[in-house]
C-alpha positions as CSV (number, residue, x, y, z in Angstrom):
1,M,1.8,5.8,13.9
2,L,5.3,6.9,13.9
3,G,5.3,8.7,10.6
4,T,1.7,10.6,11.2
5,T,2.9,11.9,14.5
6,F,6.1,13.2,13.2
7,L,4.4,15.0,9.7
8,L,1.1,16.6,12.0
9,P,3.6,18.8,14.2
10,L,5.3,19.7,11.4
11,Y,1.9,20.8,9.3
12,F,0.9,22.8,12.5
13,Q,4.2,24.7,12.8
14,F,5.1,24.8,8.7
15,M,1.4,25.7,7.2
16,R,0.0,26.7,10.1
17,G,2.3,29.0,11.9
18,A,2.3,27.1,16.0
19,D,5.2,26.9,17.5
20,A,6.5,23.6,19.1
21,S,4.1,24.3,22.3
22,S,1.0,24.6,20.1
23,S,1.8,22.3,18.1
24,G,1.6,19.5,21.2
25,I,-1.3,21.0,21.8
26,L,-2.7,21.0,18.6
27,L,-2.0,16.9,18.5
28,M,-4.0,16.6,21.7
29,P,-7.4,15.1,19.4
30,F,-5.0,12.5,17.4
31,L,-4.0,11.1,20.8
32,M,-6.8,11.1,22.7
33,A,-8.7,9.6,19.8
34,F,-5.8,6.6,19.2
35,V,-6.0,6.1,23.1
36,V,-10.2,5.8,23.2
37,L,-10.4,3.7,20.5
38,S,-7.7,1.7,20.7
39,Y,-9.6,0.9,24.1
40,A,-12.9,0.5,22.7
41,G,-11.3,-1.0,19.6
42,G,-9.6,-3.9,21.8
43,K,-13.2,-4.3,23.7
44,F,-15.3,-4.8,20.8
45,A,-12.8,-7.1,19.0
46,R,-12.6,-9.1,22.3
47,R,-16.6,-9.5,22.5
48,I,-16.9,-10.3,19.2
49,G,-14.4,-12.5,18.9
50,K,-13.3,-11.4,15.5
51,T,-10.4,-8.9,14.1
52,K,-10.0,-9.6,10.4
53,W,-12.9,-7.1,9.4
54,L,-12.4,-4.5,11.9
55,M,-8.8,-4.1,11.5
56,V,-10.2,-3.8,7.3
57,I,-12.6,-1.1,8.5
58,A,-9.7,0.5,10.7
59,S,-7.2,0.5,7.7
60,L,-9.9,2.2,5.9
61,V,-10.8,5.0,8.1
62,T,-6.9,5.1,8.5
63,A,-6.7,5.6,5.0
64,L,-10.2,8.5,4.7
65,G,-8.3,10.6,7.3
66,L,-4.9,10.8,5.7
67,A,-6.4,11.6,2.4
68,L,-8.7,14.4,3.7
69,M,-5.7,15.8,5.9
70,A,-3.5,15.7,2.3
71,T,-6.5,18.3,1.3
72,A,-5.3,20.0,4.2
73,E,-3.8,23.8,3.6
74,E,-2.8,26.7,5.3
75,N,-6.3,28.3,5.2
76,T,-8.0,24.9,6.5
77,S,-10.3,25.4,9.2
78,R,-8.5,24.7,12.4
79,Y,-12.0,22.7,13.7
80,L,-12.2,20.8,9.9
81,T,-8.7,20.2,10.4
82,T,-9.3,19.1,13.9
83,I,-12.0,16.5,12.5
84,Y,-9.1,14.7,10.3
85,V,-7.0,14.4,13.1
86,V,-9.2,12.7,15.2
87,V,-10.3,10.4,11.8
88,I,-6.4,9.1,11.7
89,G,-5.9,8.5,15.4
90,G,-9.0,7.2,15.4
91,G,-8.0,4.8,12.5
92,I,-4.7,4.1,13.9
93,G,-6.0,3.1,17.5
94,L,-8.7,0.8,15.9
95,I,-5.9,-1.1,14.1
96,Q,-3.6,-1.5,17.2
97,P,-5.4,-4.1,19.5
98,C,-6.8,-5.4,16.6
99,V,-2.7,-7.1,15.4
100,T,-1.9,-7.7,19.0
101,M,-4.6,-10.1,19.4
102,T,-4.7,-11.6,16.2
103,V,-1.3,-12.4,17.4
104,Q,-2.4,-14.1,20.6
105,N,-4.8,-15.7,19.3
106,A,-2.5,-17.7,16.7
107,V,-0.2,-19.0,19.7
108,E,-0.3,-21.5,22.6
109,L,-0.2,-20.1,26.1
110,R,3.1,-20.8,26.8
111,D,4.1,-18.5,23.7
112,L,2.2,-15.9,24.2
113,G,4.8,-13.3,25.9
114,I,7.0,-14.4,23.2
115,A,4.8,-13.7,20.5
116,T,3.5,-10.5,22.1
117,S,7.1,-8.9,22.6
118,G,7.8,-10.1,19.0
119,T,4.6,-7.8,17.5
120,L,5.9,-4.6,19.8
121,L,9.2,-5.1,18.8
122,F,8.4,-5.2,14.7
123,R,5.3,-2.3,15.2
124,M,8.5,0.0,16.7
125,I,11.3,-1.3,13.8
126,G,8.1,-0.8,11.5
127,G,7.9,2.7,13.1
128,A,11.0,3.6,13.0
129,F,11.6,2.7,9.4
130,G,8.6,4.5,8.3
131,A,9.7,7.9,10.3
132,T,12.6,7.6,8.6
133,L,11.6,7.2,5.5
134,V,9.2,10.2,5.9
135,G,11.9,12.3,7.1
136,A,13.6,11.6,3.7
137,I,10.9,12.2,1.6
138,V,10.3,15.6,3.6
139,T,13.9,16.7,3.9
140,G,14.5,15.9,0.7
141,E,11.0,18.5,-0.8
142,F,12.3,20.7,1.7
143,N,16.1,21.0,0.3
144,A,14.7,21.0,-2.6
145,R,12.8,24.2,-2.1
146,M,15.6,25.9,-0.5
147,D,18.2,25.3,-3.6
148,A,15.2,27.0,-5.8
149,L,14.8,29.6,-3.2
150,A,18.8,30.1,-2.7
151,R,19.0,30.2,-6.8
152,L,16.5,33.0,-6.9
153,L,18.4,34.9,-4.1
154,M,21.5,35.1,-5.6
155,L,20.5,37.2,-8.1
156,H,21.9,39.6,-5.8
157,W,23.6,37.1,-3.3
158,D,26.8,39.4,-2.5
159,R,24.8,42.3,-1.4
160,F,23.0,40.1,1.6
161,A,25.9,37.7,2.4
162,P,29.0,37.3,1.1
163,V,30.5,34.2,2.3
164,P,33.1,34.6,4.7
165,A,37.2,34.3,3.3
166,H,38.0,32.2,6.7
167,L,36.0,29.3,5.5
168,P,37.4,26.2,3.7
169,P,38.0,27.0,-0.2
170,K,35.3,24.1,-0.5
171,S,33.1,26.2,1.1
172,Q,33.9,29.0,-1.0
173,G,31.8,28.3,-4.1
174,S,29.1,26.9,-1.9
175,R,26.8,29.9,-1.0
176,V,23.9,27.4,-1.5
177,T,25.0,25.1,1.6
178,W,25.9,28.0,3.3
179,W,22.3,30.0,2.9
180,R,20.7,26.6,3.7
181,A,22.4,25.5,7.1
182,P,21.0,29.3,8.8
183,S,18.1,29.1,7.0
184,A,16.8,25.6,7.9
185,V,17.4,26.0,11.7
186,A,15.8,29.7,11.8
187,S,12.7,28.3,10.0
188,I,12.4,25.4,12.7
189,S,13.3,27.6,15.6
190,P,10.8,28.6,17.6
191,S,10.2,32.4,17.3
């Protein structure tokens, strides 16, 4: 979930040109679907008493939503993108209470608090690891594209942005690094 909540705003900002506030608003359908289906899925799983098949269905729904979102481009309709985001949020929302209920049903009453807190702890650790991994992949791709663009622009680099003489000698030969940092900040900063 954390990886998705990290990637969706990047999609809205870089592919759609939304600023940070608009990106947060565009993320609302994901969050609403997550909250509503988390509540409804928990109630439904408690009523039927089985969670295994519901977790399988929720995983498939999440995978479908992610596959649909992978096809989204900058000219994809906002309505279609919203549907994709709702599918992802709904799938993730269905998974969350089922995992918690499965763990709670597997332990004795006296260990219920420890089991629930352990589930939440490992969910957060896994989410942090997943978000870090996604961030590393996105950053690596971003840096590779920046390097390619810098190599393309270096044909006439001296006319546009000479490297200042007061920089350390290590930085003198690294025009890619000199160019990458301000470009990255400019591309991330709201306009």
